[in-house]
C-alpha positions as a printed Julia matrix, in Angstrom:
273×3 Matrix{Float64}:
   0.17   0.49   -0.04
   1.78   3.69   -0.92
   2.31   5.68    1.97
  -0.77   8.66    2.26
   0.46  12.36    1.04
  -0.17  14.69    3.44
  -3.14  17.08    2.59
  -1.2   20.19    2.74
   1.26  18.86    0.18
  -1.82  17.66   -1.93
  -3.22  21.14   -1.89
   0.07  23.03   -2.63
   0.49  20.69   -5.5
  -2.82  20.99   -7.0
  -2.47  24.68   -7.06
   1.16  24.8    -8.92
  -0.47  22.87  -11.5
  -3.71  25.05  -12.09
  -0.79  28.04  -12.44
   1.02  26.05  -14.5
  -1.7   25.44  -16.97
  -3.35  28.81  -16.51
   0.0   30.13  -17.67
  -0.17  27.68  -20.41
  -3.5   29.06  -21.7
  -2.15  32.16  -21.88
   0.99  31.83  -23.98
  -1.41  29.75  -26.11
  -3.77  32.69  -26.73
  -1.08  35.26  -27.09
   0.62  32.76  -29.64
  -2.77  32.72  -31.54
  -4.73  35.36  -30.63
  -1.69  38.14  -30.08
   0.64  37.23  -32.77
  -1.05  39.68  -35.45
  -0.8   42.72  -32.57
   2.71  42.34  -32.67
   3.7   42.3   -35.76
   5.43  46.03  -36.69
   6.71  47.78  -40.02
  10.35  47.57  -40.32
  10.11  49.77  -43.12
   9.46  53.51  -41.58
  13.43  55.02  -42.6
  12.95  58.81  -44.65
  13.69  56.66  -47.97
  11.08  53.88  -47.32
   8.53  56.75  -46.64
   9.57  58.74  -49.94
   9.43  55.0   -51.23
   5.61  54.57  -49.96
   4.98  57.93  -51.37
   5.5   57.33  -55.4
   3.57  54.51  -54.97
   0.67  55.69  -52.82
   0.2   58.43  -55.08
   0.48  56.04  -58.18
  -2.11  53.67  -57.19
  -3.94  54.92  -54.03
  -4.27  58.86  -54.76
  -7.27  58.44  -57.53
  -9.59  57.33  -54.53
  -8.27  58.89  -51.59
  -6.86  62.19  -52.53
  -2.97  62.91  -53.29
  -2.22  63.48  -49.53
  -4.8   60.87  -48.33
  -7.25  63.23  -47.48
  -9.94  61.17  -48.79
 -12.33  61.45  -51.79
 -14.07  58.28  -53.55
 -12.51  56.47  -50.52
 -11.94  57.74  -46.78
  -9.65  60.38  -45.59
  -6.39  58.47  -44.47
  -4.67  61.68  -43.19
  -6.59  61.78  -39.99
  -4.51  58.62  -38.06
  -8.26  56.81  -38.07
  -8.8   53.56  -39.98
 -12.16  51.45  -39.3
 -10.35  47.89  -40.4
  -8.07  48.6   -37.94
  -5.31  50.69  -37.11
  -2.05  48.86  -36.0
   0.59  48.0   -38.8
  -0.42  44.21  -38.99
  -3.98  45.74  -40.02
  -3.17  48.38  -42.41
  -1.12  45.42  -44.17
  -3.83  43.48  -44.49
  -6.07  45.73  -45.9
  -3.64  47.22  -48.37
  -2.51  43.69  -49.5
  -6.03  41.65  -49.31
  -8.64  44.94  -50.08
 -11.65  45.31  -48.15
 -14.49  42.83  -49.41
 -17.83  44.69  -50.42
 -16.12  48.04  -51.4
 -14.11  48.97  -53.6
 -11.14  48.83  -51.97
  -8.94  45.83  -54.12
  -5.98  44.23  -52.99
  -2.68  44.92  -54.51
  -0.03  43.0   -56.0
   3.1   44.45  -54.5
   5.34  42.89  -52.55
   5.77  43.38  -48.84
   8.52  45.46  -48.64
   6.38  48.01  -51.02
   3.26  47.31  -49.11
   5.13  48.13  -45.61
   6.64  51.52  -47.21
   3.13  52.71  -48.04
   2.3   52.16  -43.92
   4.86  53.6   -43.4
   3.88  57.05  -45.45
   0.25  56.45  -44.26
   2.03  56.67  -40.69
   3.91  59.88  -41.57
  -0.04  61.66  -42.97
  -1.84  60.7   -39.14
  -3.26  64.27  -37.67
  -2.67  66.16  -40.43
  -6.17  68.49  -40.67
  -6.69  69.52  -43.99
  -8.67  72.15  -44.34
 -11.13  73.13  -42.06
 -14.78  74.2   -42.52
 -15.63  77.53  -41.93
 -19.83  77.83  -42.24
 -22.76  77.2   -40.09
 -23.2   73.43  -39.75
 -26.87  74.08  -38.79
 -27.79  76.23  -41.51
 -26.14  73.99  -44.11
 -28.46  71.27  -42.8
 -31.41  73.76  -43.12
 -29.86  74.25  -46.77
 -29.52  70.75  -47.71
 -33.57  70.21  -46.87
 -33.92  73.3   -48.82
 -31.89  72.52  -51.98
 -33.77  69.11  -52.2
 -30.61  67.1   -51.93
 -32.49  64.61  -49.36
 -34.47  63.8   -52.78
 -31.54  61.99  -53.97
 -28.92  61.24  -50.89
 -29.84  59.37  -47.99
 -28.73  61.0   -44.53
 -28.5   58.3   -41.79
 -31.6   56.25  -42.6
 -33.36  59.45  -44.12
 -33.48  60.41  -48.1
 -33.09  58.72  -51.62
 -30.83  56.37  -53.49
 -30.51  58.01  -56.21
 -26.93  59.14  -54.78
 -24.22  58.07  -53.11
 -25.01  57.9   -49.09
 -23.84  60.81  -47.37
 -23.93  59.31  -43.45
 -20.38  59.61  -42.81
 -18.96  61.68  -45.85
 -16.97  63.64  -43.3
 -15.34  60.29  -43.0
 -14.06  59.67  -46.19
 -14.15  62.97  -47.68
 -11.85  66.24  -47.18
 -13.65  69.74  -46.88
 -12.19  70.75  -50.74
 -13.4   66.89  -52.03
 -16.89  67.95  -50.77
 -16.75  71.39  -51.68
 -15.43  70.58  -55.27
 -18.26  67.4   -55.74
 -20.94  70.1   -55.27
 -19.56  72.54  -57.68
 -18.13  70.03  -60.52
 -20.02  67.23  -59.58
 -18.77  65.31  -63.14
 -15.26  65.58  -61.68
 -15.27  62.37  -60.08
 -18.36  59.78  -60.61
 -17.82  56.53  -58.82
 -18.32  53.81  -61.51
 -22.02  52.51  -59.16
 -23.32  55.9   -60.27
 -22.92  56.27  -64.1
 -26.45  56.17  -64.93
 -27.22  53.26  -67.76
 -29.79  53.79  -70.06
 -31.65  50.5   -71.44
 -33.89  50.03  -74.64
 -35.45  46.93  -74.74
 -36.66  45.77  -78.57
 -40.35  46.38  -77.28
 -39.14  49.48  -77.27
 -40.21  49.64  -72.85
 -37.05  51.91  -71.79
 -35.2   51.85  -68.53
 -32.51  53.88  -66.43
 -30.93  53.88  -63.4
 -27.75  52.24  -61.73
 -26.24  48.53  -62.44
 -25.91  46.82  -59.75
 -24.5   44.08  -61.03
 -24.22  41.94  -64.93
 -22.9   39.27  -66.39
 -22.99  37.5   -70.11
 -26.61  37.05  -70.47
 -28.24  39.46  -67.83
 -28.13  42.95  -66.4
 -29.49  43.69  -62.81
 -30.58  47.44  -63.25
 -32.15  49.61  -59.89
 -34.29  51.65  -62.06
 -35.04  54.84  -61.23
 -39.01  54.71  -61.07
 -39.53  51.04  -61.71
 -37.28  49.36  -58.59
 -34.67  46.49  -59.1
 -35.06  45.01  -62.81
 -33.07  41.96  -64.25
 -32.92  42.37  -68.0
 -31.8   39.5   -70.74
 -29.34  40.83  -72.89
 -30.52  39.61  -75.54
 -33.62  41.79  -75.2
 -31.64  45.13  -75.77
 -31.83  47.23  -78.72
 -29.67  49.74  -76.88
 -27.63  50.36  -73.98
 -25.9   53.25  -73.01
 -23.79  54.19  -70.12
 -23.1   57.85  -69.15
 -20.17  59.11  -67.46
 -21.47  61.71  -66.26
 -23.26  62.51  -62.39
 -27.06  62.74  -62.41
 -26.49  65.69  -59.55
 -26.43  69.19  -61.45
 -23.42  71.55  -60.6
 -24.17  74.29  -58.07
 -21.57  76.59  -59.25
 -23.34  79.79  -59.23
 -26.82  78.34  -57.74
 -25.11  78.83  -53.78
 -23.79  81.84  -52.23
 -20.24  81.93  -50.99
 -21.84  81.95  -47.58
 -24.11  79.18  -48.51
 -21.69  77.55  -49.78
 -19.49  76.84  -46.66
 -22.68  76.24  -44.71
 -23.28  73.31  -47.01
 -20.1   72.25  -46.99
 -19.28  72.55  -43.15
 -23.23  70.72  -42.76
 -21.84  67.72  -44.73
 -18.13  67.39  -42.88
 -19.89  67.22  -39.76
 -21.27  64.01  -40.68
 -18.85  61.25  -39.15
 -18.73  57.83  -38.98
 -19.14  56.83  -34.96
 -16.58  55.67  -33.08
 -17.16  52.52  -31.33
 -15.26  51.29  -28.18
 -15.16  47.44  -28.01
């Protein structure tokens, strides 16, 4: 019969085992979940940033602006990144893109991606132009001019133009102003109007949601969602112009400042986890 082990010794051995097991869990969790957070950019020299500038301006600026302050894509100069702000997050976003958005993945090698990350870090905190109008007057003007007929703002409005609920987070003040004055300057592909006439002379006008070899799915401005067979087409035309009219000469300088101020105040909410 084996000798009895005193109860205090058993308790001590049990406590040691629990501590060891807890440490193993922590180390395992860190290895599985914390590994990405530990990844940092090792390409942060002035030369790396300069290389990142060239890549950004040739491939990213058409959407994000030459200085990263937003346009068709989000403002990257304010240091706020909605899909993760660690170096590893930025690397993944640039490399893989963002599904369901216009942000594509890239073909750059690892060093080039890190150089773009270095450039983005150098932009952080750049304020850009500050709105100088009255946002409350601008909100009233937005309604008065009928902007809500086409544009959705936080659940209210139309769908015949881009959703403006967070326009202030993705566009600089200057880009917002130019979009009002020069509406045809940059028209997202999804908001280019398609006009289709069928062989029976019925006509459709709206935004293309999807298309393949045989059909076109169209959000018609009056008929709603339509799925049309290409074999029935008599004519199919896509415009590069915006449906939105230019407001140049239709607003006073003060009214323009107020409207820009209101739109610039529409920012995406940052929720704490």
